[in-house]
ROKEZA-913683 format. One line per 2 residues: their letters; for each residue x, y, z of C-alpha. Coordinates in nm, 3 decimals. Last residue first. Example, Ala and Ser with C-alpha at 12.3 -4.5 7.8 and 13.67 -1.06 7.14 Angstrom:
residues 2
SA> 1.367:-0.106:0.714 ~ 1.230:-0.450:0.780
//
This chain:
residues 494
AA> -1.667:-7.232:-10.615 ~ -1.791:-6.966:-10.854
RA> -1.591:-7.135:-11.132 ~ -1.775:-7.461:-11.068
AA> -2.110:-7.281:-11.071 ~ -2.027:-7.128:-11.409
AP> -1.909:-7.467:-11.534 ~ -2.258:-7.612:-11.500
VR> -2.212:-7.976:-11.387 ~ -2.294:-8.255:-11.628
DT> -2.240:-8.597:-11.479 ~ -2.288:-8.909:-11.687
DR> -2.320:-9.226:-11.481 ~ -2.265:-9.517:-11.717
QP> -2.359:-9.878:-11.644 ~ -2.612:-9.828:-11.366
DV> -2.762:-9.524:-11.542 ~ -2.821:-9.249:-11.293
AL> -3.113:-9.011:-11.288 ~ -3.118:-8.653:-11.169
TA> -3.365:-8.490:-10.937 ~ -3.548:-8.165:-10.884
QG> -3.822:-8.115:-10.624 ~ -3.623:-8.220:-10.319
DT> -3.278:-8.194:-10.475 ~ -3.290:-8.541:-10.622
AL> -3.062:-8.816:-10.741 ~ -3.184:-9.162:-10.834
YS> -2.985:-9.480:-10.829 ~ -2.947:-9.785:-11.049
RD> -2.759:-10.084:-10.914 ~ -2.414:-10.193:-11.036
RA> -2.255:-9.899:-10.866 ~ -2.183:-9.580:-11.051
SC> -1.883:-9.454:-11.245 ~ -1.787:-9.100:-11.332
HR> -1.804:-8.896:-11.650 ~ -1.746:-8.533:-11.737
HQ> -1.923:-8.258:-11.926 ~ -1.890:-7.894:-11.825
HG> -2.157:-7.647:-11.921 ~ -2.079:-7.309:-12.072
RD> -2.397:-7.284:-12.284 ~ -2.226:-7.375:-12.611
DE> -2.060:-7.676:-12.450 ~ -1.762:-7.675:-12.215
PA> -1.474:-7.919:-12.218 ~ -1.371:-8.065:-11.883
TG> -1.182:-7.956:-11.575 ~ -1.076:-8.133:-11.262
GP> -1.268:-8.199:-10.945 ~ -1.613:-8.058:-10.890
PA> -1.649:-7.788:-10.624 ~ -1.779:-7.910:-10.286
TV> -2.118:-7.789:-10.167 ~ -2.310:-8.113:-10.209
TA> -2.667:-8.125:-10.082 ~ -2.744:-8.481:-9.988
TV> -3.065:-8.681:-9.979 ~ -3.111:-9.040:-9.875
AP> -3.445:-9.182:-9.976 ~ -3.682:-9.413:-9.793
DR> -3.827:-9.693:-10.007 ~ -4.148:-9.602:-10.185
GA> -4.507:-9.580:-10.067 ~ -4.543:-9.260:-10.268
RR> -4.675:-9.043:-9.990 ~ -4.446:-9.188:-9.727
GA> -4.144:-9.170:-9.957 ~ -4.200:-8.803:-10.039
RG> -4.222:-8.708:-9.673 ~ -3.939:-8.932:-9.558
PR> -3.983:-9.299:-9.480 ~ -3.971:-9.415:-9.116
TG> -3.687:-9.661:-9.081 ~ -3.800:-9.999:-8.953
PR> -3.487:-10.173:-9.066 ~ -3.221:-9.927:-9.181
PT> -2.909:-10.111:-9.284 ~ -2.600:-9.889:-9.263
GT> -2.475:-9.676:-9.547 ~ -2.538:-9.715:-9.917
AA> -2.691:-10.001:-10.114 ~ -2.809:-10.176:-9.800
HD> -3.143:-9.997:-9.781 ~ -3.256:-10.114:-10.123
PR> -3.333:-9.954:-10.459 ~ -3.163:-9.640:-10.331
RV> -3.295:-9.290:-10.369 ~ -3.000:-9.054:-10.365
AL> -3.043:-8.683:-10.317 ~ -2.827:-8.398:-10.439
PR> -2.836:-8.024:-10.405 ~ -2.513:-7.865:-10.534
RA> -2.419:-7.550:-10.346 ~ -2.113:-7.375:-10.487
LR> -1.875:-7.282:-10.205 ~ -1.883:-6.920:-10.106
TP> -1.857:-6.985:-9.732 ~ -2.154:-6.980:-9.494
AA> -2.279:-7.316:-9.621 ~ -2.527:-7.452:-9.366
AP> -2.774:-7.168:-9.412 ~ -2.754:-7.204:-9.791
AR> -2.808:-7.583:-9.762 ~ -3.112:-7.556:-9.536
PY> -3.363:-7.518:-9.823 ~ -3.238:-7.844:-9.976
SR> -3.191:-8.051:-9.661 ~ -3.550:-8.046:-9.533
FG> -3.753:-8.155:-9.836 ~ -3.464:-8.349:-9.986
SA> -3.627:-8.686:-9.918 ~ -3.482:-8.841:-9.603
CY> -3.222:-8.579:-9.511 ~ -2.887:-8.482:-9.660
VL> -2.620:-8.213:-9.645 ~ -2.276:-8.259:-9.797
LP> -2.021:-7.993:-9.704 ~ -1.672:-7.937:-9.840
RD> -1.437:-7.811:-9.570 ~ -1.328:-7.456:-9.481
PP> -1.634:-7.348:-9.282 ~ -1.615:-7.641:-9.037
IE> -1.974:-7.700:-8.915 ~ -2.020:-7.690:-8.537
GL> -2.046:-7.311:-8.542 ~ -2.366:-7.341:-8.742
RQ> -2.540:-7.475:-8.433 ~ -2.811:-7.212:-8.374
RL> -2.891:-7.194:-8.745 ~ -2.917:-7.572:-8.774
ET> -3.142:-7.648:-8.480 ~ -3.470:-7.705:-8.668
HP> -3.276:-7.883:-8.944 ~ -3.162:-8.147:-8.700
IN> -2.780:-8.151:-8.664 ~ -2.650:-8.506:-8.704
RA> -2.298:-8.600:-8.808 ~ -2.242:-8.852:-9.085
GP> -1.947:-9.091:-9.083 ~ -2.138:-9.384:-9.223
LH> -2.472:-9.282:-9.374 ~ -2.761:-9.307:-9.132
GS> -2.992:-9.551:-8.955 ~ -3.263:-9.553:-8.688
GF> -3.063:-9.317:-8.469 ~ -3.069:-9.047:-8.735
EA> -3.446:-9.071:-8.754 ~ -3.474:-9.028:-8.379
AS> -3.228:-8.737:-8.379 ~ -3.439:-8.559:-8.637
RV> -3.312:-8.526:-8.994 ~ -3.044:-8.275:-9.089
DL> -2.770:-8.531:-9.161 ~ -2.441:-8.353:-9.241
LV> -2.153:-8.530:-9.415 ~ -1.846:-8.309:-9.386
AQ> -1.608:-8.354:-9.677 ~ -1.240:-8.408:-9.602
PD> -1.241:-8.746:-9.778 ~ -1.359:-8.560:-10.091
AH> -1.642:-8.764:-10.241 ~ -1.573:-9.035:-10.498
LL> -1.863:-9.273:-10.425 ~ -2.085:-8.976:-10.343
DG> -2.013:-8.849:-10.693 ~ -2.200:-9.147:-10.832
PR> -2.518:-8.985:-10.703 ~ -2.502:-8.732:-10.987
WL> -2.441:-8.370:-10.910 ~ -2.675:-8.083:-10.973
AL> -2.607:-7.713:-11.020 ~ -2.894:-7.464:-10.999
TG> -2.868:-7.098:-11.092 ~ -2.621:-7.203:-11.362
TL> -2.841:-7.074:-11.642 ~ -2.898:-7.423:-11.784
LN> -2.983:-7.580:-11.449 ~ -3.224:-7.302:-11.358
GA> -3.399:-7.349:-11.691 ~ -3.436:-7.722:-11.633
VM> -3.581:-7.662:-11.287 ~ -3.824:-7.403:-11.422
GA> -3.929:-7.616:-11.719 ~ -3.997:-7.915:-11.497
LN> -4.188:-7.691:-11.256 ~ -4.414:-7.568:-11.535
VP> -4.488:-7.928:-11.640 ~ -4.552:-8.021:-11.276
DK> -4.809:-7.738:-11.268 ~ -4.719:-7.430:-11.067
AS> -5.059:-7.312:-10.951 ~ -5.130:-7.678:-10.891
GF> -5.342:-7.934:-11.067 ~ -5.682:-8.096:-11.108
PP> -5.868:-8.095:-10.775 ~ -5.698:-7.766:-10.671
SY> -5.796:-7.577:-10.988 ~ -5.548:-7.485:-11.257
AL> -5.554:-7.514:-11.634 ~ -5.218:-7.450:-11.797
DL> -5.062:-7.124:-11.913 ~ -4.716:-7.237:-12.020
GA> -4.432:-7.017:-11.891 ~ -4.201:-7.280:-11.746
LD> -4.255:-7.498:-12.051 ~ -4.144:-7.211:-12.276
DV> -3.821:-7.185:-12.078 ~ -3.767:-7.556:-12.138
TL> -3.788:-7.490:-12.510 ~ -4.075:-7.528:-12.755
GA> -4.034:-7.683:-13.100 ~ -4.409:-7.730:-13.151
RI> -4.370:-8.107:-13.178 ~ -4.175:-8.112:-12.852
AT> -4.431:-7.892:-12.677 ~ -4.716:-8.118:-12.788
AI> -4.537:-8.420:-12.642 ~ -4.477:-8.217:-12.326
VD> -4.848:-8.147:-12.288 ~ -4.936:-8.511:-12.359
IR> -4.682:-8.631:-12.101 ~ -4.834:-8.406:-11.836
KD> -5.188:-8.507:-11.932 ~ -5.119:-8.878:-11.909
VG> -4.938:-8.885:-11.576 ~ -5.211:-8.706:-11.384
DA> -5.281:-8.988:-11.139 ~ -5.108:-9.294:-10.997
GT> -4.751:-9.217:-11.088 ~ -4.486:-9.253:-11.356
AQ> -4.346:-9.005:-11.604 ~ -4.113:-8.988:-11.902
AG> -4.005:-8.693:-12.112 ~ -3.824:-8.626:-12.435
LI> -3.591:-8.405:-12.633 ~ -3.690:-8.053:-12.529
RG> -3.466:-7.782:-12.674 ~ -3.287:-7.588:-12.398
GP> -2.952:-7.517:-12.564 ~ -2.772:-7.781:-12.357
TF> -3.033:-8.021:-12.499 ~ -3.334:-8.151:-12.307
LL> -3.465:-8.452:-12.116 ~ -3.743:-8.422:-11.859
KL> -3.823:-8.687:-11.601 ~ -4.144:-8.676:-11.398
HL> -4.213:-8.894:-11.096 ~ -4.561:-8.804:-10.980
PR> -4.687:-8.793:-10.625 ~ -5.054:-8.840:-10.537
AG> -5.303:-8.574:-10.427 ~ -5.629:-8.733:-10.312
PY> -5.761:-8.461:-10.087 ~ -5.672:-8.098:-10.169
YG> -5.386:-7.956:-9.961 ~ -5.129:-8.104:-10.198
AH> -5.260:-7.924:-10.504 ~ -5.267:-8.174:-10.790
SD> -5.059:-8.465:-10.919 ~ -4.801:-8.393:-10.651
PH> -4.447:-8.305:-10.752 ~ -4.158:-8.554:-10.773
LH> -3.919:-8.401:-11.025 ~ -3.635:-8.540:-11.233
VA> -3.387:-8.351:-11.449 ~ -3.189:-8.479:-11.745
HH> -2.936:-8.294:-11.960 ~ -2.836:-8.369:-12.317
PI> -2.559:-8.407:-12.569 ~ -2.667:-8.654:-12.843
GA> -2.426:-8.945:-12.886 ~ -2.689:-9.166:-13.046
AR> -2.648:-9.437:-12.782 ~ -2.658:-9.171:-12.512
LA> -2.978:-9.027:-12.650 ~ -3.129:-9.375:-12.681
KE> -3.063:-9.459:-12.316 ~ -3.179:-9.114:-12.211
GT> -3.520:-9.153:-12.367 ~ -3.636:-8.997:-12.692
GT> -3.976:-8.839:-12.739 ~ -4.273:-8.932:-12.525
TA> -4.317:-9.169:-12.234 ~ -4.586:-9.290:-11.997
AV> -4.612:-9.505:-11.686 ~ -4.922:-9.550:-11.470
TG> -4.927:-9.725:-11.133 ~ -5.221:-9.886:-10.952
FV> -5.233:-10.218:-11.144 ~ -4.999:-10.159:-11.437
RV> -5.132:-9.879:-11.653 ~ -4.958:-9.809:-11.982
IA> -4.878:-9.501:-12.187 ~ -4.716:-9.421:-12.520
TG> -4.581:-9.124:-12.716 ~ -4.353:-9.263:-12.986
LV> -4.245:-8.921:-13.106 ~ -4.314:-8.987:-13.474
PS> -4.233:-8.759:-13.765 ~ -4.542:-8.674:-13.967
RR> -4.669:-8.833:-14.287 ~ -4.795:-8.611:-14.562
GG> -5.139:-8.594:-14.720 ~ -5.172:-8.336:-14.993
RG> -5.543:-8.337:-15.075 ~ -5.525:-8.515:-15.410
FL> -5.757:-8.802:-15.327 ~ -5.481:-9.060:-15.288
HD> -5.284:-8.808:-15.086 ~ -5.567:-8.767:-14.837
AA> -5.604:-9.144:-14.809 ~ -5.232:-9.181:-14.730
AR> -5.254:-8.908:-14.465 ~ -5.558:-9.071:-14.304
GQ> -5.387:-9.409:-14.288 ~ -5.075:-9.248:-14.146
RS> -5.281:-9.088:-13.872 ~ -5.422:-9.426:-13.771
AP> -5.079:-9.591:-13.773 ~ -4.928:-9.309:-13.563
GA> -5.193:-9.361:-13.293 ~ -5.200:-9.742:-13.303
LP> -4.835:-9.790:-13.212 ~ -4.564:-10.000:-13.376
VL> -4.286:-9.736:-13.382 ~ -3.992:-9.852:-13.594
AP> -3.732:-9.583:-13.644 ~ -3.518:-9.405:-13.901
GG> -3.323:-9.099:-13.785 ~ -3.437:-8.742:-13.735
TV> -3.318:-8.758:-13.375 ~ -3.622:-8.599:-13.213
AD> -3.915:-8.667:-13.448 ~ -3.790:-9.017:-13.529
TV> -3.877:-9.083:-13.892 ~ -4.086:-9.386:-13.978
QI> -4.014:-9.727:-14.130 ~ -4.331:-9.913:-14.221
AD> -4.472:-10.243:-14.091 ~ -4.654:-10.108:-13.786
GV> -4.888:-9.885:-13.981 ~ -4.898:-9.746:-14.332
GY> -4.774:-9.843:-14.681 ~ -4.893:-9.720:-15.017
IS> -4.863:-9.893:-15.352 ~ -4.906:-9.691:-15.674
PV> -4.567:-9.531:-15.622 ~ -4.375:-9.863:-15.629
ST> -4.084:-9.776:-15.396 ~ -4.353:-9.731:-15.135
RL> -4.580:-9.431:-15.108 ~ -4.660:-9.296:-14.757
HE> -4.673:-8.932:-14.880 ~ -4.335:-8.845:-14.724
DV> -4.181:-9.151:-14.887 ~ -4.215:-9.512:-14.777
LL> -3.967:-9.788:-14.691 ~ -4.125:-10.106:-14.555
AG> -3.952:-10.236:-14.243 ~ -3.702:-10.522:-14.264
RA> -3.466:-10.385:-14.004 ~ -3.232:-10.220:-14.258
GL> -3.517:-10.076:-14.459 ~ -3.719:-10.247:-14.730
AL> -3.777:-10.162:-15.095 ~ -4.070:-10.335:-15.265
GA> -3.990:-10.633:-15.487 ~ -4.328:-10.804:-15.462
AA> -4.175:-11.089:-15.261 ~ -4.031:-10.832:-15.020
AL> -4.372:-10.670:-14.978 ~ -4.533:-11.007:-14.911
ST> -4.262:-11.094:-14.657 ~ -4.311:-10.763:-14.478
EP> -4.418:-10.873:-14.133 ~ -4.243:-10.597:-13.939
RV> -4.098:-10.698:-13.604 ~ -4.271:-10.727:-13.271
GA> -4.175:-10.761:-12.907 ~ -4.135:-11.040:-12.654
AL> -4.502:-11.099:-12.585 ~ -4.503:-11.480:-12.582
LV> -4.767:-11.617:-12.345 ~ -4.713:-11.953:-12.177
LD> -5.009:-12.140:-12.030 ~ -5.057:-12.402:-11.758
AL> -4.714:-12.319:-11.621 ~ -4.415:-12.477:-11.451
VQ> -4.104:-12.261:-11.406 ~ -3.749:-12.394:-11.433
SG> -3.420:-12.254:-11.312 ~ -3.084:-12.268:-11.487
DS> -3.036:-11.892:-11.516 ~ -3.132:-11.909:-11.884
LD> -3.481:-12.028:-11.802 ~ -3.648:-12.360:-11.880
AA> -4.025:-12.327:-11.910 ~ -4.205:-12.651:-11.820
VT> -4.555:-12.676:-11.968 ~ -4.855:-12.832:-11.800
GG> -5.129:-13.049:-11.950 ~ -5.082:-13.325:-11.694
GA> -4.733:-13.390:-11.813 ~ -4.430:-13.161:-11.827
ER> -4.431:-13.073:-12.195 ~ -4.124:-12.869:-12.276
LA> -4.049:-12.504:-12.348 ~ -3.684:-12.410:-12.390
TV> -3.433:-12.128:-12.340 ~ -3.667:-11.872:-12.182
ST> -3.466:-11.559:-12.109 ~ -3.341:-11.387:-11.797
GL> -3.202:-11.044:-11.716 ~ -3.516:-10.985:-11.512
RV> -3.740:-11.248:-11.355 ~ -4.046:-11.084:-11.200
AV> -4.292:-11.295:-10.997 ~ -4.624:-11.109:-10.993
GA> -4.781:-11.079:-10.648 ~ -4.943:-10.738:-10.687
RL> -4.673:-10.575:-10.473 ~ -4.412:-10.728:-10.703
LE> -4.578:-10.583:-11.010 ~ -4.597:-10.241:-10.845
LE> -4.229:-10.260:-10.757 ~ -4.141:-10.333:-11.119
IS> -4.354:-10.041:-11.234 ~ -4.179:-9.813:-10.984
RA> -3.841:-9.924:-11.121 ~ -3.923:-9.838:-11.479
ME> -3.829:-9.473:-11.436 ~ -3.487:-9.560:-11.295
PD> -3.415:-9.788:-11.590 ~ -3.513:-9.548:-11.871
LA> -3.843:-9.638:-12.029 ~ -3.907:-9.837:-12.349
PL> -3.752:-10.135:-12.169 ~ -4.074:-10.180:-11.967
VQ> -3.931:-10.410:-11.702 ~ -3.562:-10.392:-11.630
GA> -3.238:-10.585:-11.682 ~ -3.344:-10.689:-12.029
LE> -3.427:-11.052:-12.108 ~ -3.767:-11.031:-11.938
VL> -3.965:-11.315:-11.778 ~ -4.290:-11.240:-11.596
TV> -4.421:-11.520:-11.374 ~ -4.793:-11.507:-11.299
AL> -4.997:-11.710:-11.049 ~ -5.347:-11.682:-11.189
GR> -5.637:-11.519:-11.003 ~ -5.820:-11.353:-11.292
HR> -5.680:-11.019:-11.177 ~ -5.334:-11.171:-11.213
LA> -5.413:-11.267:-11.570 ~ -5.519:-10.913:-11.658
EA> -5.220:-10.751:-11.485 ~ -4.970:-10.985:-11.648
SE> -5.132:-10.929:-11.987 ~ -5.102:-10.551:-11.948
LG> -4.736:-10.591:-11.857 ~ -4.660:-10.824:-12.146
IF> -4.835:-10.600:-12.394 ~ -4.647:-10.287:-12.286
GA> -4.309:-10.456:-12.259 ~ -4.216:-10.718:-12.001
GV> -4.152:-11.009:-12.238 ~ -4.219:-11.380:-12.193
IV> -4.528:-11.432:-11.979 ~ -4.548:-11.753:-11.777
AR> -4.890:-11.842:-11.643 ~ -5.023:-12.062:-11.364
RA> -5.387:-12.138:-11.281 ~ -5.539:-12.254:-11.608
GG> -5.885:-12.396:-11.540 ~ -6.079:-12.387:-11.865
DV> -6.188:-12.028:-11.812 ~ -5.820:-11.932:-11.822
LD> -5.762:-12.127:-12.141 ~ -6.078:-11.982:-12.297
RL> -5.961:-11.631:-12.213 ~ -5.629:-11.692:-12.388
ID> -5.808:-11.820:-12.697 ~ -6.026:-11.508:-12.701
VD> -5.714:-11.294:-12.663 ~ -5.566:-11.459:-12.971
PV> -5.890:-11.375:-13.153 ~ -5.815:-11.007:-13.071
TR> -5.479:-11.027:-13.247 ~ -5.109:-11.061:-13.174
LM> -5.057:-11.260:-12.852 ~ -4.839:-11.562:-12.918
//
């Protein structure tokens, strides 16, 4: 088990002693960092994770890029799988039996499957514990025995977003708690702060970070929320070295920021840190749009990704922008016109079934080919061409709903696309090509409205996770539950 620095010394000795194969149980922060370190030392690494994704602290669609990075680096990833037994296999090797019936041989097995509070001493002393065995402390870090203080991974903290109890075993909160406890001991106040759980990890060439509450937790807590995704560059695109970011922002129907997650090669940390500060300060998405952030082409853009996130979120809340989830494509109006605005060559390499092709450069001249009385779905490879062409392609007063779907594989929707040239965003990011659609059909049915006039309804998604985008703005889809929130104002306009 990997818990302390001496444990790392033992691990290094095993590698120096000739270990060549490793099994890591758990794909959280420690498991991922261990997989990278062992892979750099030349070991064949198998990463086993019980959840259906790596890095369970992130939402599934955000963790996908980390999984792909692991695969590119040669790490074998076994998701939805557990280790059922470890047995000696002779010759100093260990056989790891997996829940899917397979077996992996290893020279070392590293358990990094999460932590739980070690509070046996506190329990023996009669100190009060929380439901998950964590030490209960008051606002000054005092336990149920006031002369005993508790700080760090073993205590129960308050979630800064939900206000509920939480366990957040991170060094940053632990260090601040130690200072607060010392201040109180010396009569200088000293109060603990709610915890956002801001965290970051680098896995080979990709960085992932999170702050606040993710969409999985928000759904579990029944907290109404919206989610937008963006894929801006880390700095001005015309300056060399710009790399795309995937930024997800979560917020309430009233605009309060609930959380954010980001992945990318550069600039992930500062965007998450800015949003973490905004959450603690009680800022709204409109405040994000107006933040005065440092700009110079090597470091950012005139509209920083944080500003853009606030702008997209604000447009969604005011009804200026209406987004549909990819699951809607599975229930699209059979009368809908599916319009592919990519080039003829791209269309020929693969397209959605039933789509007609009018390249975006010819769209205005060929508007007469589009039936004005039928719902219209416009798509390209990344949203870069379809989104600004949607108004031109929709001469009627139908509400325009930009939508893009990024599939985990080419066969998920439409015809196979071997050799397809990725779209602009896909080429830069090295990701699979995307399919983008701008939906102009009004949503079916009615649903209750929240305090900002937003409809809430549900639809199903396939058993793989998808990603929806409108070029800059995107929406995520949970593979088990695709929650669609369409502004009612846009629906009424349709």
